[in-house]
Structure formats: C-alpha cells, structure tokens
ZAMARSE-180928 format. One record per residue (C-alpha): residue in one letter; y, x, z. Coordinates in nm, 2 decimals. Example, Ala and Ser with C-alpha at 12.3 -4.5 7.8 and 13.67 -1.06 7.14 Angstrom:
ZAMARSE-180928
<rec "A",<-0.45,1.23,0.78>>
<rec "S",<-0.11,1.37,0.71>>
end
This chain:
ZAMARSE-180928
<rec "M",<4.95,4.01,15.56>>
<rec "I",<5.19,4.28,15.42>>
<rec "E",<5.51,4.38,15.61>>
<rec "I",<5.85,4.24,15.49>>
<rec "I",<6.13,4.48,15.65>>
<rec "P",<6.50,4.30,15.57>>
<rec "S",<6.74,4.56,15.47>>
<rec "I",<7.11,4.54,15.57>>
<rec "I",<7.39,4.72,15.36>>
<rec "P",<7.67,4.68,15.60>>
<rec "Q",<8.03,4.72,15.53>>
<rec "N",<8.10,4.67,15.88>>
<rec "L",<7.95,4.55,16.21>>
<rec "N",<8.03,4.19,16.19>>
<rec "I",<7.78,4.16,15.87>>
<rec "V",<7.54,4.34,16.10>>
<rec "R",<7.57,4.07,16.37>>
<rec "E",<7.57,3.77,16.11>>
<rec "R",<7.24,3.90,15.93>>
<rec "F",<7.06,4.03,16.26>>
<rec "G",<7.13,3.69,16.40>>
<rec "K",<6.97,3.52,16.08>>
<rec "L",<6.65,3.72,16.14>>
<rec "L",<6.63,3.67,16.49>>
<rec "G",<6.27,3.57,16.59>>
<rec "L",<6.15,3.61,16.24>>
<rec "V",<6.08,3.99,16.19>>
<rec "K",<6.01,4.29,16.42>>
<rec "K",<6.18,4.59,16.22>>
<rec "V",<6.51,4.58,16.01>>
<rec "Q",<6.63,4.85,15.82>>
<rec "L",<7.00,4.95,15.82>>
<rec "D",<7.12,5.16,15.52>>
<rec "V",<7.41,5.41,15.60>>
<rec "V",<7.57,5.56,15.30>>
<rec "D",<7.82,5.82,15.31>>
<rec "G",<7.97,5.81,14.96>>
<rec "N",<7.84,6.15,14.90>>
<rec "Y",<7.45,6.12,14.86>>
<rec "A",<7.52,5.80,14.67>>
<rec "P",<7.85,5.67,14.52>>
<rec "S",<7.89,5.36,14.75>>
<rec "K",<7.99,5.37,15.13>>
<rec "T",<7.89,5.17,15.42>>
<rec "W",<7.94,5.14,15.80>>
<rec "P",<8.03,5.38,15.96>>
<rec "F",<8.15,5.58,15.68>>
<rec "N",<8.36,5.34,15.51>>
<rec "G",<8.71,5.29,15.62>>
<rec "N",<8.78,5.40,15.99>>
<rec "Q",<8.47,5.30,16.15>>
<rec "F",<8.31,5.61,16.26>>
<rec "E",<8.48,5.60,16.62>>
<rec "E",<8.34,5.25,16.66>>
<rec "M",<7.98,5.41,16.61>>
<rec "M",<8.03,5.68,16.84>>
<rec "K",<8.15,5.44,17.11>>
<rec "I",<7.82,5.27,17.07>>
<rec "A",<7.63,5.63,17.08>>
<rec "R",<7.82,5.69,17.40>>
<rec "N",<7.72,5.37,17.57>>
<rec "E",<8.06,5.24,17.59>>
<rec "E",<7.95,4.96,17.37>>
<rec "K",<7.62,4.82,17.25>>
<rec "F",<7.49,4.78,16.90>>
<rec "P",<7.41,4.42,16.80>>
<rec "Y",<7.06,4.27,16.88>>
<rec "I",<6.96,4.64,16.95>>
<rec "D",<6.69,4.49,17.22>>
<rec "D",<6.55,4.23,16.97>>
<rec "F",<6.43,4.43,16.66>>
<rec "I",<6.30,4.80,16.59>>
<rec "L",<6.60,4.95,16.42>>
<rec "E",<6.52,5.17,16.12>>
<rec "I",<6.80,5.38,15.98>>
<rec "D",<6.78,5.48,15.60>>
<rec "M",<6.99,5.80,15.60>>
<rec "L",<7.15,5.78,15.25>>
<rec "V",<7.38,6.07,15.34>>
<rec "L",<7.40,6.45,15.27>>
<rec "H",<7.32,6.67,15.56>>
<rec "P",<7.16,6.39,15.76>>
<rec "I",<7.10,6.62,16.06>>
<rec "E",<7.46,6.60,16.14>>
<rec "Y",<7.42,6.21,16.24>>
<rec "I",<7.05,6.17,16.35>>
<rec "S",<7.13,6.23,16.71>>
<rec "D",<7.41,5.98,16.70>>
<rec "F",<7.19,5.71,16.55>>
<rec "I",<6.94,5.79,16.80>>
<rec "S",<7.18,5.74,17.10>>
<rec "L",<7.28,5.42,16.91>>
<rec "G",<6.92,5.28,16.96>>
<rec "A",<6.73,5.37,16.63>>
<rec "K",<6.37,5.39,16.67>>
<rec "S",<6.28,5.49,16.32>>
<rec "F",<6.42,5.71,16.02>>
<rec "V",<6.39,5.75,15.66>>
<rec "I",<6.53,6.09,15.55>>
<rec "H",<6.56,6.15,15.17>>
<rec "L",<6.39,6.46,15.03>>
<rec "D",<6.69,6.54,14.82>>
<rec "S",<6.95,6.50,15.06>>
<rec "T",<6.90,6.82,15.27>>
<rec "D",<6.77,7.16,15.28>>
<rec "H",<6.67,7.13,15.64>>
<rec "I",<6.38,6.87,15.63>>
<rec "E",<6.19,7.06,15.92>>
<rec "E",<6.48,7.04,16.16>>
<rec "C",<6.55,6.66,16.10>>
<rec "L",<6.17,6.59,16.13>>
<rec "R",<6.18,6.78,16.48>>
<rec "T",<6.50,6.63,16.60>>
<rec "I",<6.35,6.29,16.55>>
<rec "K",<6.00,6.35,16.68>>
<rec "N",<6.15,6.47,16.97>>
<rec "A",<6.32,6.16,17.03>>
<rec "H",<5.98,5.98,16.99>>
<rec "C",<6.08,5.79,16.68>>
<rec "E",<5.90,5.72,16.37>>
<rec "I",<5.98,5.92,16.05>>
<rec "G",<5.94,5.86,15.71>>
<rec "L",<6.08,6.08,15.39>>
<rec "G",<6.21,5.89,15.09>>
<rec "I",<6.13,5.99,14.74>>
<rec "K",<6.29,5.85,14.42>>
<rec "P",<6.12,5.79,14.08>>
<rec "S",<6.25,6.13,13.97>>
<rec "G",<6.15,6.32,14.28>>
<rec "D",<5.87,6.59,14.31>>
<rec "I",<5.57,6.46,14.48>>
<rec "S",<5.45,6.82,14.55>>
<rec "I",<5.75,6.87,14.77>>
<rec "L",<5.67,6.57,14.97>>
<rec "E",<5.30,6.63,15.01>>
<rec "S",<5.37,6.97,15.22>>
<rec "F",<5.56,6.74,15.48>>
<rec "L",<5.26,6.47,15.51>>
<rec "P",<5.12,6.57,15.85>>
<rec "E",<5.45,6.52,16.01>>
<rec "L",<5.53,6.18,15.86>>
<rec "D",<5.45,5.81,16.00>>
<rec "F",<5.50,5.68,15.63>>
<rec "V",<5.64,5.75,15.29>>
<rec "Q",<5.91,5.55,15.14>>
<rec "F",<5.92,5.52,14.76>>
<rec "M",<6.25,5.43,14.62>>
<rec "G",<6.22,5.18,14.34>>
<rec "N",<6.51,5.31,14.14>>
<rec "D",<6.71,5.64,14.15>>
<rec "R",<7.01,5.44,14.18>>
<rec "V",<7.02,5.39,14.56>>
<rec "G",<7.27,5.24,14.80>>
<rec "Y",<7.32,4.92,14.62>>
<rec "S",<7.15,4.59,14.67>>
<rec "G",<6.99,4.38,14.37>>
<rec "V",<6.89,4.70,14.15>>
<rec "D",<6.58,4.65,13.94>>
<rec "L",<6.25,4.81,13.97>>
<rec "D",<6.19,5.14,13.77>>
<rec "E",<5.82,5.05,13.62>>
<rec "N",<5.75,5.42,13.63>>
<rec "V",<5.73,5.42,14.01>>
<rec "I",<5.43,5.19,14.01>>
<rec "D",<5.20,5.46,13.86>>
<rec "K",<5.37,5.73,14.10>>
<rec "I",<5.27,5.50,14.38>>
<rec "K",<4.93,5.44,14.27>>
<rec "N",<4.86,5.81,14.21>>
<rec "F",<4.99,5.91,14.56>>
<rec "H",<4.78,5.65,14.71>>
<rec "Q",<4.45,5.75,14.56>>
<rec "N",<4.52,6.10,14.68>>
<rec "H",<4.65,6.00,15.03>>
<rec "S",<4.51,5.68,15.11>>
<rec "S",<4.55,5.72,15.49>>
<rec "V",<4.95,5.75,15.45>>
<rec "P",<5.12,5.42,15.49>>
<rec "I",<5.36,5.34,15.19>>
<rec "Q",<5.70,5.17,15.21>>
<rec "I",<5.90,5.09,14.92>>
<rec "D",<6.29,5.00,14.90>>
<rec "I",<6.47,4.89,14.59>>
<rec "G",<6.35,4.64,14.34>>
<rec "V",<6.13,4.43,14.59>>
<rec "N",<6.08,4.06,14.49>>
<rec "Q",<5.83,3.77,14.42>>
<rec "K",<5.75,3.91,14.08>>
<rec "T",<5.69,4.28,14.18>>
<rec "I",<5.53,4.27,14.51>>
<rec "P",<5.19,4.16,14.39>>
<rec "R",<5.19,4.46,14.16>>
<rec "L",<5.33,4.72,14.42>>
<rec "K",<5.07,4.58,14.66>>
<rec "E",<4.80,4.65,14.43>>
<rec "A",<4.93,5.00,14.37>>
<rec "G",<4.90,5.06,14.75>>
<rec "V",<5.23,4.96,14.91>>
<rec "F",<5.19,4.79,15.25>>
<rec "S",<5.57,4.77,15.37>>
<rec "F",<5.83,4.62,15.16>>
<rec "V",<6.22,4.66,15.20>>
<rec "S",<6.41,4.39,15.06>>
<rec "S",<6.79,4.28,15.09>>
<rec "S",<6.88,4.06,14.81>>
<rec "S",<6.56,3.85,14.78>>
<rec "I",<6.62,3.75,15.14>>
<rec "F",<6.99,3.72,15.21>>
<rec "N",<7.08,3.57,14.88>>
<rec "A",<6.83,3.29,14.92>>
<rec "P",<6.94,2.97,15.05>>
<rec "D",<6.73,3.00,15.34>>
<rec "V",<6.64,3.32,15.50>>
<rec "K",<6.33,3.20,15.70>>
<rec "E",<6.18,3.03,15.39>>
<rec "A",<6.25,3.35,15.18>>
<rec "L",<6.08,3.57,15.42>>
<rec "A",<5.78,3.35,15.44>>
<rec "K",<5.72,3.32,15.06>>
<rec "L",<5.75,3.72,15.05>>
<rec "Q",<5.51,3.77,15.32>>
<rec "D",<5.26,3.52,15.16>>
<rec "L",<5.23,3.72,14.85>>
end
C-alpha cells in the first residue's frame, strides 16, 4: 500500500488543531508547510501576522504543539535560509524535514543539523530543478521530494506533466532512494506517479476538500 501524507498549509494554529483532529487515528505522518513569503509569495503560520512568538513559546516548551504526540510531524521548509529556523522546529517536536535545493547555499549545514537531531531529511526539487545537484547529496538523504509544479506554497495546484518523466528517470538510476511527491496529487495522478516510482504522496486539497476525510484517505490509499 502506498503512503498518503496529508499536508496542512496553516494560517494559524487553530487550523492545525482542526485538521490534526480530523486525522487522528488515520495516518502516522502529517506534513506542515511553512512559507515565509520570500521563497514563495504566500505566507503561512508562523510567518504571517504576528505569530512567530507563538511558535517560540512552543519551541521553549512553554506551550505544546497540537497533537505532537499523535503524529510524526514533517516540516516542509518553504523558506529562504532554512538553517535559521530548523532548530526551532526541532525543539517544537518535528521529526522529519524537507529542505528545498534552491532555498539555500548551505545544504550541508542543514543536513548536518537535522541528522544530529536524529530526524529524517529529504531534499525537495522542482520540475525545473537540476537533478545533478540533488544527486550529490543522496547518501545523506532518507528520501527525495519531487514537487509536482514550480508553483509551491499553494493548495490545489495542477501537476506539471513533465515531472513524471523526471521521476521515472531518477527512479531508474536510483531505485533504492524513496521518492515522495507534493503538489498535484489526486485520484487521477496517483496511478501514473506510482508507476513512475513514487511511494509517498503528499496531498492537501484531495483530502481536506472532501466531504469525509476518512473516506478520501481510504480512496487514495487504495490506488
């Protein structure tokens, strides 16, 4: 069975609480998109409004992140200079990270910080990204996350069909590396992406826009 990882693009912690609550007992891992407004035009918690202090209270153990003991929390770092924030999210309770190749010149430092905290690490690459740069970091990675479109940081974006061949070629050359995909994941695209070599599928709108979250997850997992 494939792995479905629900993605939350939160404007505030109330949305996190609401959506985590709907997922309780249904999945092991949840991905939280954090967007700073620089790497991608949109902003999410904790970068939007005046919410960064709220995150720091959690990182200082003054408060607790919602449902942190019930899920493996994966942080998709859609930010420039992610090394500035990784330690705070580790303190918050995150156990897995996606760092994007084009977000920093300090990939090695990011990988080292995450590995030293015994967290999982994946590198994210857009359809327009250079696979040869990614390949140099493969020995340090737990997985690779292909983005289904260059338009990151938004929900409901369509899959760029060109990414399917890119995934297929990568899988043929690196069959032991787990492949995850985010953006454009739905009932129509999962079978083709699975055939190309993808195992883990990150989805937001296909799950949370459905009338019944449990039923939506089951339909995706059975593909």
